[in-house]
C-alpha positions as CSV (number, residue, x, y, z in Angstrom):
1,M,0.1,0.1,0.0
2,K,1.2,3.4,-0.9
3,I,0.4,6.4,1.3
4,M,0.4,10.0,0.1
5,V,1.2,13.0,2.6
6,A,0.8,16.7,2.2
7,V,3.1,18.7,4.1
8,K,3.0,22.5,4.0
9,R,5.4,25.0,5.0
10,A,3.8,27.8,7.3
11,I,4.6,30.1,9.8
12,D,5.6,28.5,13.0
13,Y,3.0,28.2,15.3
14,N,4.9,30.0,18.2
15,V,5.2,33.0,15.9
16,R,2.3,35.9,16.1
17,A,2.0,36.3,12.6
18,R,1.4,40.2,11.8
19,P,0.0,42.0,8.7
20,K,2.3,44.1,6.7
21,A,2.8,47.6,7.3
22,D,0.9,48.4,3.6
23,G,-1.6,45.6,4.6
24,S,-1.0,43.8,1.5
25,G,-0.1,40.4,3.1
26,V,1.1,38.9,6.0
27,E,4.8,39.7,7.2
28,L,7.0,36.6,6.2
29,A,10.5,38.5,6.2
30,N,12.8,36.8,8.9
31,V,10.0,34.8,10.5
32,K,10.4,31.4,11.7
33,M,8.6,28.6,9.1
34,S,7.9,25.4,9.9
35,M,6.0,22.4,9.0
36,N,2.0,23.0,9.5
37,P,1.2,21.2,12.4
38,F,-1.9,19.3,11.2
39,D,0.1,17.9,8.4
40,E,3.0,16.9,10.7
41,I,0.3,14.7,12.6
42,A,-0.6,13.4,9.2
43,V,3.0,12.3,8.5
44,E,3.4,10.5,11.8
45,E,0.4,8.5,11.2
46,A,1.7,7.4,7.8
47,V,4.7,6.3,9.9
48,R,2.6,4.4,12.6
49,L,0.5,2.7,9.7
50,Q,3.7,1.7,8.0
51,E,5.6,0.5,11.1
52,A,2.3,-1.6,11.7
53,G,3.0,-3.3,8.5
54,K,0.0,-1.7,6.9
55,A,1.9,0.4,4.3
56,D,4.6,-0.3,2.1
57,E,5.9,3.3,1.0
58,I,4.9,6.8,1.9
59,I,5.7,10.0,-0.4
60,A,5.9,13.5,1.3
61,V,4.2,16.1,-1.1
62,S,4.8,19.8,-0.5
63,M,4.0,22.9,-2.8
64,G,5.5,26.2,-2.9
65,T,9.1,27.9,-3.1
66,A,12.3,26.0,-3.1
67,A,12.4,26.8,0.9
68,C,10.0,23.9,1.1
69,Q,12.5,21.3,0.7
70,E,13.6,22.0,4.4
71,T,9.9,21.0,5.5
72,L,10.0,17.9,3.1
73,R,13.4,16.9,4.6
74,T,11.9,17.1,8.1
75,A,9.0,14.8,6.3
76,L,11.6,12.3,5.3
77,A,13.4,12.5,8.8
78,M,10.2,11.6,10.4
79,G,10.1,8.4,8.3
80,A,8.6,9.5,4.8
81,D,10.4,7.1,1.9
82,R,10.8,9.9,-0.7
83,A,9.3,13.4,-1.5
84,I,7.8,15.4,-4.1
85,L,8.2,19.3,-4.5
86,V,5.7,21.2,-6.7
87,E,7.9,24.6,-7.3
88,S,6.0,27.7,-7.9
89,G,6.8,31.1,-6.9
90,V,2.9,31.9,-7.6
91,E,0.6,32.0,-4.4
92,L,-1.1,28.6,-4.3
93,Q,-4.7,28.5,-3.3
94,P,-6.5,25.7,-2.0
95,L,-8.3,24.8,-5.6
96,A,-5.1,25.1,-7.4
97,V,-3.2,22.5,-4.8
98,A,-6.1,20.1,-5.1
99,K,-5.6,20.1,-8.7
100,L,-1.7,19.8,-8.4
101,F,-2.3,16.9,-5.9
102,K,-4.8,15.3,-8.3
103,A,-2.0,15.0,-11.0
104,L,0.6,13.4,-8.8
105,V,-2.0,11.2,-7.6
106,E,-3.0,10.3,-11.2
107,R,1.1,10.1,-11.4
108,E,1.6,7.9,-8.2
109,Q,-1.2,6.0,-7.9
110,P,-1.5,5.9,-3.9
111,D,-4.2,4.1,-1.8
112,L,-4.7,6.5,0.6
113,V,-4.0,10.4,0.7
114,L,-3.6,11.9,4.2
115,L,-3.6,15.7,4.6
116,G,-4.0,17.7,7.9
117,K,-7.5,19.3,8.3
118,Q,-6.3,22.8,7.6
119,A,-3.1,24.7,7.4
120,I,-2.6,27.3,10.3
121,D,-1.5,30.1,8.4
122,D,-5.0,30.7,5.8
123,D,-7.5,28.3,7.9
124,S,-9.2,27.5,4.3
125,N,-10.1,23.6,5.5
126,Q,-10.9,22.9,1.7
127,T,-7.8,21.3,0.2
128,G,-8.5,17.8,1.4
129,Q,-12.2,17.9,0.5
130,M,-11.6,19.6,-2.9
131,L,-9.1,17.0,-3.8
132,A,-11.7,14.2,-2.9
133,A,-14.3,15.6,-5.2
134,L,-12.0,16.1,-7.9
135,L,-10.9,12.6,-7.7
136,G,-14.3,10.8,-7.1
137,W,-12.9,9.4,-3.9
138,G,-14.5,8.8,-0.7
139,Q,-13.1,11.0,2.1
140,G,-13.2,11.2,5.8
141,T,-12.2,14.3,7.7
142,F,-11.4,15.6,11.0
143,A,-10.0,12.2,11.6
144,C,-9.0,11.4,15.3
145,K,-8.8,7.7,14.9
146,I,-7.7,5.6,11.6
147,D,-8.2,1.9,11.4
148,L,-6.8,1.1,8.0
149,G,-7.7,-2.9,6.4
150,A,-6.5,-4.2,3.3
151,D,-9.4,-2.5,0.7
152,D,-10.9,0.0,3.4
153,L,-10.8,1.8,6.4
154,T,-12.6,3.1,9.1
155,V,-12.4,6.7,10.0
156,T,-13.5,8.2,13.6
157,R,-14.3,12.0,13.1
158,E,-14.9,14.9,15.3
159,V,-18.1,16.5,14.6
160,D,-20.1,19.1,16.9
161,G,-21.8,16.6,19.0
162,G,-19.0,14.2,19.5
163,N,-17.5,11.6,17.4
164,Q,-18.9,9.9,14.2
165,T,-17.4,6.7,12.5
166,V,-17.7,6.5,8.7
167,A,-16.5,3.4,6.3
168,L,-14.5,4.1,3.4
169,K,-13.3,2.0,0.2
170,L,-9.6,2.4,-0.6
171,P,-8.7,4.4,-2.4
172,A,-9.4,7.4,-0.1
173,V,-8.6,10.9,1.2
174,V,-8.5,11.4,5.0
175,T,-7.9,14.8,6.6
176,V,-6.7,14.7,10.4
177,D,-7.5,16.4,13.5
178,L,-5.4,17.5,16.3
179,R,-6.1,14.4,18.8
180,L,-5.1,11.6,16.2
181,N,-1.4,11.3,17.6
182,E,1.3,13.0,18.9
183,P,4.0,13.5,16.5
184,R,7.5,12.0,17.6
185,Y,10.8,14.1,18.1
186,V,13.2,13.9,15.5
187,K,16.7,12.7,15.9
188,L,19.8,13.7,14.7
189,P,20.6,10.5,12.8
190,N,17.4,10.6,11.1
191,I,17.7,14.1,10.2
192,M,21.3,12.9,8.2
193,K,19.8,9.9,6.4
194,A,16.8,12.4,5.4
195,K,19.5,14.1,3.3
196,K,20.0,11.0,1.3
197,K,16.4,10.0,0.3
198,P,15.0,11.0,-3.0
199,L,13.5,14.4,-3.5
200,D,12.1,14.9,-6.9
201,S,10.7,18.7,-8.2
202,F,8.2,19.5,-10.7
203,K,6.8,22.9,-11.8
204,P,2.8,23.4,-11.9
205,E,3.1,23.3,-16.0
206,D,4.7,20.0,-15.9
207,L,1.7,18.7,-14.5
208,G,-0.5,20.5,-16.9
209,V,-2.3,22.8,-14.4
210,D,-3.0,26.4,-14.2
211,V,-2.2,28.0,-10.7
212,T,-3.1,31.4,-11.2
213,P,-4.8,32.8,-8.4
214,R,-8.8,33.3,-8.4
215,L,-9.2,35.1,-5.3
216,K,-7.3,38.6,-4.7
217,L,-6.5,39.6,-1.1
218,L,-7.7,43.4,-0.7
219,K,-6.2,43.9,2.8
220,A,-5.0,42.2,5.9
221,S,-5.1,44.3,9.1
222,E,-5.0,42.8,12.9
223,P,-8.1,42.6,14.9
224,P,-9.1,45.1,17.2
225,G,-7.9,45.1,20.5
226,R,-10.1,43.9,23.5
227,Q,-11.6,46.6,25.7
228,A,-10.6,46.6,29.4
229,G,-13.3,44.5,31.6
230,V,-15.2,46.6,34.3
231,K,-16.6,45.4,37.9
232,V,-20.4,45.8,38.4
233,A,-21.7,46.0,42.2
234,D,-24.8,43.7,41.5
235,V,-26.9,42.0,39.0
236,A,-29.0,45.1,38.3
237,E,-25.7,47.3,37.3
238,L,-24.8,43.9,35.2
239,L,-28.2,43.7,33.3
240,D,-28.1,47.8,32.9
241,K,-24.5,47.8,31.1
242,L,-25.7,44.5,28.9
243,R,-29.0,46.5,27.9
244,N,-27.8,50.1,27.2
245,E,-24.1,49.9,26.5
246,A,-23.5,46.4,25.2
247,K,-26.8,46.1,23.4
248,V,-27.1,42.2,23.9
249,I,-30.4,42.0,25.8
């Protein structure tokens, strides 16, 4: 069984993102970047499935600038067997990413595609669903547990009311949630081994995909600061403020 895993290079989750001074986007200059945390969970799950004898090969895929090679090397150090970079200087939006993944899936013929449920930079939560629709495959989103069989899998997914379990026929697309697992610490020997693992590179035009952005960012700005709270003497004063100042009742 072959598993393809998406990994995105994003602003590190410990860094507070700030808009550019002119509001044209998010400031990325001299900002620490790392693998999107949800994608890291997807890589970990793929490696665990391989360690359990349920997968033969893991292919890590990233899309973006040449700097994404660093993110792919991290995935290789975690246990992926080889990597693919689709290199582009254009901002890749969810639909373009899904189309590029579709082209790679048709080329590589994986049995399972794992993605993080969303990226922490744009929070779109769209790529996995779009990919499943383009491929005509079943999908399990927000997975907190995956049980993989020979030609099917069971996905326990988080929904508003609790958990929901769905059965899918392979091949399938699964997007993973925070509680699926805890990614392993990457050791130095594995980092050194990752440098020797194969990493192929393509351009969008090599895959026959038009990645021209369909959406235009008009302005990026910080949310308004929270106002200081006040203490009230009694319930009557609280109700008065809620009714006449906050106007919520």
